[in-house]
ChimeraX commands (.cxc) that place a marker at each C-alpha (Angstrom):
marker #1 position 63.67,68.93,107.91 radius 0.5
marker #1 position 64.87,69.33,104.33 radius 0.5
marker #1 position 62.97,72.63,104.06 radius 0.5
marker #1 position 64.66,73.85,107.25 radius 0.5
marker #1 position 68.07,72.87,105.89 radius 0.5
marker #1 position 67.29,74.70,102.67 radius 0.5
marker #1 position 66.34,77.84,104.61 radius 0.5
marker #1 position 69.58,77.66,106.58 radius 0.5
marker #1 position 71.56,77.26,103.37 radius 0.5
marker #1 position 69.84,80.32,101.90 radius 0.5
marker #1 position 70.27,82.44,105.03 radius 0.5
marker #1 position 73.93,81.54,105.69 radius 0.5
marker #1 position 75.32,83.71,102.84 radius 0.5
marker #1 position 73.19,86.63,104.05 radius 0.5
marker #1 position 74.43,86.24,107.62 radius 0.5
marker #1 position 78.01,86.11,106.37 radius 0.5
marker #1 position 77.46,89.19,104.23 radius 0.5
marker #1 position 76.08,91.19,107.15 radius 0.5
marker #1 position 78.92,89.90,109.31 radius 0.5
marker #1 position 81.55,91.13,106.85 radius 0.5
marker #1 position 79.86,94.54,106.57 radius 0.5
marker #1 position 79.65,94.77,110.36 radius 0.5
marker #1 position 83.35,93.95,110.55 radius 0.5
marker #1 position 84.03,96.78,108.09 radius 0.5
marker #1 position 81.81,99.12,110.09 radius 0.5
marker #1 position 83.86,98.60,113.25 radius 0.5
marker #1 position 86.49,100.75,111.55 radius 0.5
marker #1 position 84.24,103.76,112.18 radius 0.5
marker #1 position 84.39,103.04,115.91 radius 0.5
marker #1 position 88.17,102.61,115.89 radius 0.5
marker #1 position 88.50,105.86,113.96 radius 0.5
marker #1 position 86.30,107.66,116.48 radius 0.5
marker #1 position 88.34,106.30,119.37 radius 0.5
marker #1 position 91.52,107.43,117.60 radius 0.5
marker #1 position 90.12,110.95,117.35 radius 0.5
marker #1 position 89.06,110.94,121.00 radius 0.5
marker #1 position 92.51,109.78,122.09 radius 0.5
marker #1 position 94.13,112.43,119.89 radius 0.5
marker #1 position 92.20,115.36,121.33 radius 0.5
marker #1 position 93.15,114.08,124.78 radius 0.5
marker #1 position 96.80,113.94,123.63 radius 0.5
marker #1 position 97.01,110.23,124.31 radius 0.5
marker #1 position 99.31,109.67,121.35 radius 0.5
marker #1 position 100.10,106.01,121.88 radius 0.5
marker #1 position 96.42,105.15,122.24 radius 0.5
marker #1 position 95.59,107.15,119.11 radius 0.5
marker #1 position 98.07,105.14,117.06 radius 0.5
marker #1 position 96.70,101.92,118.51 radius 0.5
marker #1 position 93.19,102.71,117.27 radius 0.5
marker #1 position 94.47,103.92,113.90 radius 0.5
marker #1 position 96.44,100.71,113.56 radius 0.5
marker #1 position 93.41,98.61,114.44 radius 0.5
marker #1 position 91.33,100.47,111.86 radius 0.5
marker #1 position 94.02,99.82,109.24 radius 0.5
marker #1 position 94.08,96.13,110.18 radius 0.5
marker #1 position 90.32,95.88,109.67 radius 0.5
marker #1 position 90.66,97.64,106.32 radius 0.5
marker #1 position 93.38,95.23,105.22 radius 0.5
marker #1 position 91.19,92.21,105.96 radius 0.5
marker #1 position 87.61,93.17,105.12 radius 0.5
marker #1 position 88.07,93.18,101.35 radius 0.5
marker #1 position 89.62,89.72,101.45 radius 0.5
marker #1 position 86.72,88.47,103.56 radius 0.5
marker #1 position 84.18,90.05,101.20 radius 0.5
marker #1 position 85.74,88.29,98.23 radius 0.5
marker #1 position 86.12,85.04,100.15 radius 0.5
marker #1 position 82.42,84.90,101.04 radius 0.5
marker #1 position 81.26,86.55,97.79 radius 0.5
marker #1 position 79.13,89.14,99.57 radius 0.5
marker #1 position 78.83,91.54,96.63 radius 0.5
marker #1 position 75.26,91.68,95.39 radius 0.5
marker #1 position 73.84,89.58,98.24 radius 0.5
marker #1 position 72.27,92.61,99.92 radius 0.5
marker #1 position 70.45,94.71,97.30 radius 0.5
marker #1 position 70.43,98.38,98.26 radius 0.5
marker #1 position 73.45,98.07,100.55 radius 0.5
marker #1 position 76.72,99.36,99.11 radius 0.5
marker #1 position 79.67,97.81,100.93 radius 0.5
marker #1 position 82.16,99.74,98.78 radius 0.5
marker #1 position 80.57,103.03,99.83 radius 0.5
marker #1 position 80.71,101.97,103.48 radius 0.5
marker #1 position 84.39,101.15,103.05 radius 0.5
marker #1 position 85.15,104.53,101.46 radius 0.5
marker #1 position 83.32,106.46,104.17 radius 0.5
marker #1 position 85.28,104.70,106.90 radius 0.5
marker #1 position 88.57,104.95,105.00 radius 0.5
marker #1 position 88.14,108.72,104.70 radius 0.5
marker #1 position 87.53,108.92,108.43 radius 0.5
marker #1 position 90.46,106.73,109.47 radius 0.5
marker #1 position 93.04,107.51,106.77 radius 0.5
marker #1 position 92.30,111.23,106.38 radius 0.5
marker #1 position 90.19,112.93,109.06 radius 0.5
marker #1 position 91.71,111.25,112.12 radius 0.5
marker #1 position 95.31,111.81,110.91 radius 0.5
marker #1 position 94.49,115.43,110.01 radius 0.5
marker #1 position 93.24,116.03,113.55 radius 0.5
marker #1 position 96.42,114.37,114.82 radius 0.5
marker #1 position 98.52,116.77,112.72 radius 0.5
marker #1 position 96.71,119.68,114.35 radius 0.5
marker #1 position 96.63,118.45,117.95 radius 0.5
marker #1 position 100.25,117.21,118.02 radius 0.5
marker #1 position 101.54,120.53,116.63 radius 0.5
marker #1 position 103.39,118.73,113.84 radius 0.5
marker #1 position 103.18,121.76,111.54 radius 0.5
marker #1 position 104.32,125.38,111.94 radius 0.5
marker #1 position 101.62,127.42,113.66 radius 0.5
marker #1 position 101.38,129.84,110.74 radius 0.5
marker #1 position 100.52,127.12,108.22 radius 0.5
marker #1 position 98.83,124.46,110.35 radius 0.5
marker #1 position 95.37,125.07,108.90 radius 0.5
marker #1 position 96.81,125.19,105.38 radius 0.5
marker #1 position 98.57,121.85,105.93 radius 0.5
marker #1 position 95.48,120.19,107.34 radius 0.5
marker #1 position 93.37,121.65,104.53 radius 0.5
marker #1 position 95.70,120.17,101.92 radius 0.5
marker #1 position 95.28,116.72,103.45 radius 0.5
marker #1 position 91.49,116.71,103.67 radius 0.5
marker #1 position 90.76,118.49,100.38 radius 0.5
marker #1 position 93.20,116.54,98.20 radius 0.5
marker #1 position 91.99,113.28,99.71 radius 0.5
marker #1 position 88.34,114.27,99.19 radius 0.5
marker #1 position 89.15,114.76,95.51 radius 0.5
marker #1 position 90.91,111.41,95.30 radius 0.5
marker #1 position 88.17,109.47,97.08 radius 0.5
marker #1 position 85.68,110.71,94.46 radius 0.5
marker #1 position 87.71,109.49,91.49 radius 0.5
marker #1 position 86.13,106.47,89.83 radius 0.5
marker #1 position 89.56,105.18,88.83 radius 0.5
marker #1 position 91.33,105.79,92.16 radius 0.5
marker #1 position 91.51,101.99,92.33 radius 0.5
marker #1 position 92.49,100.79,88.88 radius 0.5
marker #1 position 91.46,97.66,87.02 radius 0.5
marker #1 position 94.97,96.27,87.36 radius 0.5
marker #1 position 94.69,96.47,91.16 radius 0.5
marker #1 position 96.73,99.58,91.93 radius 0.5
marker #1 position 96.03,102.97,93.49 radius 0.5
marker #1 position 96.27,105.97,91.16 radius 0.5
marker #1 position 97.94,108.88,92.90 radius 0.5
marker #1 position 99.27,108.91,96.46 radius 0.5
marker #1 position 96.76,106.63,98.23 radius 0.5
marker #1 position 96.00,108.76,101.30 radius 0.5
marker #1 position 98.21,106.85,103.71 radius 0.5
marker #1 position 98.08,109.84,106.04 radius 0.5
marker #1 position 97.94,107.59,109.10 radius 0.5
marker #1 position 101.38,106.28,108.15 radius 0.5
marker #1 position 102.61,109.80,107.39 radius 0.5
marker #1 position 101.65,111.21,110.80 radius 0.5
marker #1 position 103.19,108.17,112.50 radius 0.5
marker #1 position 106.57,108.93,110.94 radius 0.5
marker #1 position 106.31,112.69,111.41 radius 0.5
marker #1 position 105.49,112.19,115.07 radius 0.5
marker #1 position 108.13,109.56,115.78 radius 0.5
marker #1 position 110.94,111.35,113.93 radius 0.5
marker #1 position 110.03,114.62,115.68 radius 0.5
marker #1 position 111.65,116.63,112.89 radius 0.5
marker #1 position 111.45,120.36,112.26 radius 0.5
marker #1 position 107.84,121.36,111.64 radius 0.5
marker #1 position 108.74,123.03,108.35 radius 0.5
marker #1 position 110.16,119.75,107.11 radius 0.5
marker #1 position 106.87,118.15,108.10 radius 0.5
marker #1 position 104.95,120.80,106.18 radius 0.5
marker #1 position 106.90,120.23,102.98 radius 0.5
marker #1 position 106.44,116.48,103.32 radius 0.5
marker #1 position 102.68,117.07,103.51 radius 0.5
marker #1 position 102.79,119.49,100.57 radius 0.5
marker #1 position 104.78,117.06,98.42 radius 0.5
marker #1 position 102.46,114.14,99.15 radius 0.5
marker #1 position 99.45,116.35,98.46 radius 0.5
marker #1 position 100.83,117.11,94.99 radius 0.5
marker #1 position 101.43,113.39,94.45 radius 0.5
marker #1 position 97.72,112.76,95.00 radius 0.5
marker #1 position 97.16,114.41,91.60 radius 0.5
marker #1 position 100.10,112.77,89.82 radius 0.5
marker #1 position 98.87,109.58,88.04 radius 0.5
marker #1 position 101.53,107.28,89.44 radius 0.5
marker #1 position 100.22,103.79,90.16 radius 0.5
marker #1 position 100.97,102.49,93.65 radius 0.5
marker #1 position 100.86,98.89,94.83 radius 0.5
marker #1 position 97.65,97.48,96.24 radius 0.5
marker #1 position 99.25,94.70,98.35 radius 0.5
marker #1 position 96.12,92.70,99.13 radius 0.5
marker #1 position 94.95,92.66,95.49 radius 0.5
marker #1 position 98.16,92.56,93.44 radius 0.5
marker #1 position 99.09,89.27,91.76 radius 0.5
marker #1 position 102.72,89.53,90.70 radius 0.5
marker #1 position 105.17,89.83,93.64 radius 0.5
marker #1 position 102.29,89.63,96.12 radius 0.5
marker #1 position 103.84,87.04,98.44 radius 0.5
marker #1 position 107.10,88.96,98.62 radius 0.5
marker #1 position 105.27,92.23,99.16 radius 0.5
marker #1 position 103.08,90.83,101.92 radius 0.5
marker #1 position 106.18,89.36,103.59 radius 0.5
marker #1 position 107.96,92.72,103.59 radius 0.5
marker #1 position 104.73,94.41,104.70 radius 0.5
marker #1 position 104.60,92.08,107.70 radius 0.5
marker #1 position 108.22,92.88,108.62 radius 0.5
marker #1 position 107.45,96.58,108.31 radius 0.5
marker #1 position 104.37,96.17,110.50 radius 0.5
marker #1 position 106.39,94.39,113.19 radius 0.5
marker #1 position 109.01,97.16,113.20 radius 0.5
marker #1 position 106.36,99.88,113.47 radius 0.5
marker #1 position 104.51,97.96,116.16 radius 0.5
marker #1 position 107.73,97.63,118.17 radius 0.5
marker #1 position 108.43,101.36,117.83 radius 0.5
marker #1 position 104.89,102.11,118.98 radius 0.5
marker #1 position 105.14,99.68,121.90 radius 0.5
marker #1 position 108.46,101.10,123.10 radius 0.5
marker #1 position 107.49,104.76,122.63 radius 0.5
marker #1 position 108.97,107.10,123.77 radius 0.5
marker #1 position 112.10,105.00,124.44 radius 0.5
marker #1 position 112.13,103.12,121.12 radius 0.5
marker #1 position 115.28,102.12,119.26 radius 0.5
marker #1 position 115.83,104.71,116.49 radius 0.5
marker #1 position 117.35,102.12,114.15 radius 0.5
marker #1 position 114.01,100.32,114.02 radius 0.5
marker #1 position 112.27,103.44,112.78 radius 0.5
marker #1 position 114.96,104.03,110.17 radius 0.5
marker #1 position 114.95,100.37,109.13 radius 0.5
marker #1 position 111.20,100.50,108.58 radius 0.5
marker #1 position 111.76,103.16,105.91 radius 0.5
marker #1 position 113.38,100.50,103.73 radius 0.5
marker #1 position 109.91,99.08,103.17 radius 0.5
marker #1 position 108.69,102.44,101.90 radius 0.5
marker #1 position 111.61,102.50,99.46 radius 0.5
marker #1 position 110.62,98.99,98.34 radius 0.5
marker #1 position 106.95,99.98,98.03 radius 0.5
marker #1 position 107.63,103.05,95.89 radius 0.5
marker #1 position 110.37,101.34,93.90 radius 0.5
marker #1 position 108.27,98.32,93.01 radius 0.5
marker #1 position 105.30,100.58,92.23 radius 0.5
marker #1 position 107.39,102.49,89.68 radius 0.5
marker #1 position 108.87,99.29,88.26 radius 0.5
marker #1 position 105.43,97.71,87.81 radius 0.5
marker #1 position 104.12,100.88,86.20 radius 0.5
marker #1 position 106.92,101.41,83.67 radius 0.5
marker #1 position 108.01,97.85,82.90 radius 0.5
marker link #1:1,2 radius 0.2
marker link #1:2,3 radius 0.2
marker link #1:3,4 radius 0.2
marker link #1:4,5 radius 0.2
marker link #1:5,6 radius 0.2
marker link #1:6,7 radius 0.2
marker link #1:7,8 radius 0.2
marker link #1:8,9 radius 0.2
marker link #1:9,10 radius 0.2
marker link #1:10,11 radius 0.2
marker link #1:11,12 radius 0.2
marker link #1:12,13 radius 0.2
marker link #1:13,14 radius 0.2
marker link #1:14,15 radius 0.2
marker link #1:15,16 radius 0.2
marker link #1:16,17 radius 0.2
marker link #1:17,18 radius 0.2
marker link #1:18,19 radius 0.2
marker link #1:19,20 radius 0.2
marker link #1:20,21 radius 0.2
marker link #1:21,22 radius 0.2
marker link #1:22,23 radius 0.2
marker link #1:23,24 radius 0.2
marker link #1:24,25 radius 0.2
marker link #1:25,26 radius 0.2
marker link #1:26,27 radius 0.2
marker link #1:27,28 radius 0.2
marker link #1:28,29 radius 0.2
marker link #1:29,30 radius 0.2
marker link #1:30,31 radius 0.2
marker link #1:31,32 radius 0.2
marker link #1:32,33 radius 0.2
marker link #1:33,34 radius 0.2
marker link #1:34,35 radius 0.2
marker link #1:35,36 radius 0.2
marker link #1:36,37 radius 0.2
marker link #1:37,38 radius 0.2
marker link #1:38,39 radius 0.2
marker link #1:39,40 radius 0.2
marker link #1:40,41 radius 0.2
marker link #1:41,42 radius 0.2
marker link #1:42,43 radius 0.2
marker link #1:43,44 radius 0.2
marker link #1:44,45 radius 0.2
marker link #1:45,46 radius 0.2
marker link #1:46,47 radius 0.2
marker link #1:47,48 radius 0.2
marker link #1:48,49 radius 0.2
marker link #1:49,50 radius 0.2
marker link #1:50,51 radius 0.2
marker link #1:51,52 radius 0.2
marker link #1:52,53 radius 0.2
marker link #1:53,54 radius 0.2
marker link #1:54,55 radius 0.2
marker link #1:55,56 radius 0.2
marker link #1:56,57 radius 0.2
marker link #1:57,58 radius 0.2
marker link #1:58,59 radius 0.2
marker link #1:59,60 radius 0.2
marker link #1:60,61 radius 0.2
marker link #1:61,62 radius 0.2
marker link #1:62,63 radius 0.2
marker link #1:63,64 radius 0.2
marker link #1:64,65 radius 0.2
marker link #1:65,66 radius 0.2
marker link #1:66,67 radius 0.2
marker link #1:67,68 radius 0.2
marker link #1:68,69 radius 0.2
marker link #1:69,70 radius 0.2
marker link #1:70,71 radius 0.2
marker link #1:71,72 radius 0.2
marker link #1:72,73 radius 0.2
marker link #1:73,74 radius 0.2
marker link #1:74,75 radius 0.2
marker link #1:75,76 radius 0.2
marker link #1:76,77 radius 0.2
marker link #1:77,78 radius 0.2
marker link #1:78,79 radius 0.2
marker link #1:79,80 radius 0.2
marker link #1:80,81 radius 0.2
marker link #1:81,82 radius 0.2
marker link #1:82,83 radius 0.2
marker link #1:83,84 radius 0.2
marker link #1:84,85 radius 0.2
marker link #1:85,86 radius 0.2
marker link #1:86,87 radius 0.2
marker link #1:87,88 radius 0.2
marker link #1:88,89 radius 0.2
marker link #1:89,90 radius 0.2
marker link #1:90,91 radius 0.2
marker link #1:91,92 radius 0.2
marker link #1:92,93 radius 0.2
marker link #1:93,94 radius 0.2
marker link #1:94,95 radius 0.2
marker link #1:95,96 radius 0.2
marker link #1:96,97 radius 0.2
marker link #1:97,98 radius 0.2
marker link #1:98,99 radius 0.2
marker link #1:99,100 radius 0.2
marker link #1:100,101 radius 0.2
marker link #1:101,102 radius 0.2
marker link #1:102,103 radius 0.2
marker link #1:103,104 radius 0.2
marker link #1:104,105 radius 0.2
marker link #1:105,106 radius 0.2
marker link #1:106,107 radius 0.2
marker link #1:107,108 radius 0.2
marker link #1:108,109 radius 0.2
marker link #1:109,110 radius 0.2
marker link #1:110,111 radius 0.2
marker link #1:111,112 radius 0.2
marker link #1:112,113 radius 0.2
marker link #1:113,114 radius 0.2
marker link #1:114,115 radius 0.2
marker link #1:115,116 radius 0.2
marker link #1:116,117 radius 0.2
marker link #1:117,118 radius 0.2
marker link #1:118,119 radius 0.2
marker link #1:119,120 radius 0.2
marker link #1:120,121 radius 0.2
marker link #1:121,122 radius 0.2
marker link #1:122,123 radius 0.2
marker link #1:123,124 radius 0.2
marker link #1:124,125 radius 0.2
marker link #1:125,126 radius 0.2
marker link #1:126,127 radius 0.2
marker link #1:127,128 radius 0.2
marker link #1:128,129 radius 0.2
marker link #1:129,130 radius 0.2
marker link #1:130,131 radius 0.2
marker link #1:131,132 radius 0.2
marker link #1:132,133 radius 0.2
marker link #1:133,134 radius 0.2
marker link #1:134,135 radius 0.2
marker link #1:135,136 radius 0.2
marker link #1:136,137 radius 0.2
marker link #1:137,138 radius 0.2
marker link #1:138,139 radius 0.2
marker link #1:139,140 radius 0.2
marker link #1:140,141 radius 0.2
marker link #1:141,142 radius 0.2
marker link #1:142,143 radius 0.2
marker link #1:143,144 radius 0.2
marker link #1:144,145 radius 0.2
marker link #1:145,146 radius 0.2
marker link #1:146,147 radius 0.2
marker link #1:147,148 radius 0.2
marker link #1:148,149 radius 0.2
marker link #1:149,150 radius 0.2
marker link #1:150,151 radius 0.2
marker link #1:151,152 radius 0.2
marker link #1:152,153 radius 0.2
marker link #1:153,154 radius 0.2
marker link #1:154,155 radius 0.2
marker link #1:155,156 radius 0.2
marker link #1:156,157 radius 0.2
marker link #1:157,158 radius 0.2
marker link #1:158,159 radius 0.2
marker link #1:159,160 radius 0.2
marker link #1:160,161 radius 0.2
marker link #1:161,162 radius 0.2
marker link #1:162,163 radius 0.2
marker link #1:163,164 radius 0.2
marker link #1:164,165 radius 0.2
marker link #1:165,166 radius 0.2
marker link #1:166,167 radius 0.2
marker link #1:167,168 radius 0.2
marker link #1:168,169 radius 0.2
marker link #1:169,170 radius 0.2
marker link #1:170,171 radius 0.2
marker link #1:171,172 radius 0.2
marker link #1:172,173 radius 0.2
marker link #1:173,174 radius 0.2
marker link #1:174,175 radius 0.2
marker link #1:175,176 radius 0.2
marker link #1:176,177 radius 0.2
marker link #1:177,178 radius 0.2
marker link #1:178,179 radius 0.2
marker link #1:179,180 radius 0.2
marker link #1:180,181 radius 0.2
marker link #1:181,182 radius 0.2
marker link #1:182,183 radius 0.2
marker link #1:183,184 radius 0.2
marker link #1:184,185 radius 0.2
marker link #1:185,186 radius 0.2
marker link #1:186,187 radius 0.2
marker link #1:187,188 radius 0.2
marker link #1:188,189 radius 0.2
marker link #1:189,190 radius 0.2
marker link #1:190,191 radius 0.2
marker link #1:191,192 radius 0.2
marker link #1:192,193 radius 0.2
marker link #1:193,194 radius 0.2
marker link #1:194,195 radius 0.2
marker link #1:195,196 radius 0.2
marker link #1:196,197 radius 0.2
marker link #1:197,198 radius 0.2
marker link #1:198,199 radius 0.2
marker link #1:199,200 radius 0.2
marker link #1:200,201 radius 0.2
marker link #1:201,202 radius 0.2
marker link #1:202,203 radius 0.2
marker link #1:203,204 radius 0.2
marker link #1:204,205 radius 0.2
marker link #1:205,206 radius 0.2
marker link #1:206,207 radius 0.2
marker link #1:207,208 radius 0.2
marker link #1:208,209 radius 0.2
marker link #1:209,210 radius 0.2
marker link #1:210,211 radius 0.2
marker link #1:211,212 radius 0.2
marker link #1:212,213 radius 0.2
marker link #1:213,214 radius 0.2
marker link #1:214,215 radius 0.2
marker link #1:215,216 radius 0.2
marker link #1:216,217 radius 0.2
marker link #1:217,218 radius 0.2
marker link #1:218,219 radius 0.2
marker link #1:219,220 radius 0.2
marker link #1:220,221 radius 0.2
marker link #1:221,222 radius 0.2
marker link #1:222,223 radius 0.2
marker link #1:223,224 radius 0.2
marker link #1:224,225 radius 0.2
marker link #1:225,226 radius 0.2
marker link #1:226,227 radius 0.2
marker link #1:227,228 radius 0.2
marker link #1:228,229 radius 0.2
marker link #1:229,230 radius 0.2
marker link #1:230,231 radius 0.2
marker link #1:231,232 radius 0.2
marker link #1:232,233 radius 0.2
marker link #1:233,234 radius 0.2
marker link #1:234,235 radius 0.2
marker link #1:235,236 radius 0.2
view
């Protein structure tokens, strides 16, 4: 009996480790479903799957640290798995959305999409893209958030293009951006405001296309907070 208990104690961490990696891997499925919905022009469904993928990404790192899965599975790189899925869900799926939703001028659509995927490919290969002080260096490829706002605001496509171009440049500018789930100072406040922002965006998505414009505008206050605190933490 004691030997059986010992075996169970040994196997439990391995089961938890595989469980966390499987949870991370579901992001690939949600990203695929987002792409499928996008090419079918089911915009609301596409944002649902992108949102679900982002939710998984926001939780899997915390779970991995909670259950101390790093190093439990020799030969299996959970960080690599996470990066592969992040590139799919934060870059490729939003880039396809940009194209399919005609959010850019026809004459520069391919150029705009190319900027997104190439700049992000560069960033994802930087060893210090996630810094030791728990920040992101350069614009952290939040293209899913970008396309959400471009789509909901329904602005002039040239404005959209210059937004994309500006953010692409910021990928290469070594500004440090907040990493909400890993930061220490101001984390509780940041997570609180992140939750409020998420609720506002979720409400806009749920009510689309008859959402209340003030909710979309109000959600931008969080982005001001995010950038402002990022700059403050960097230069203080």
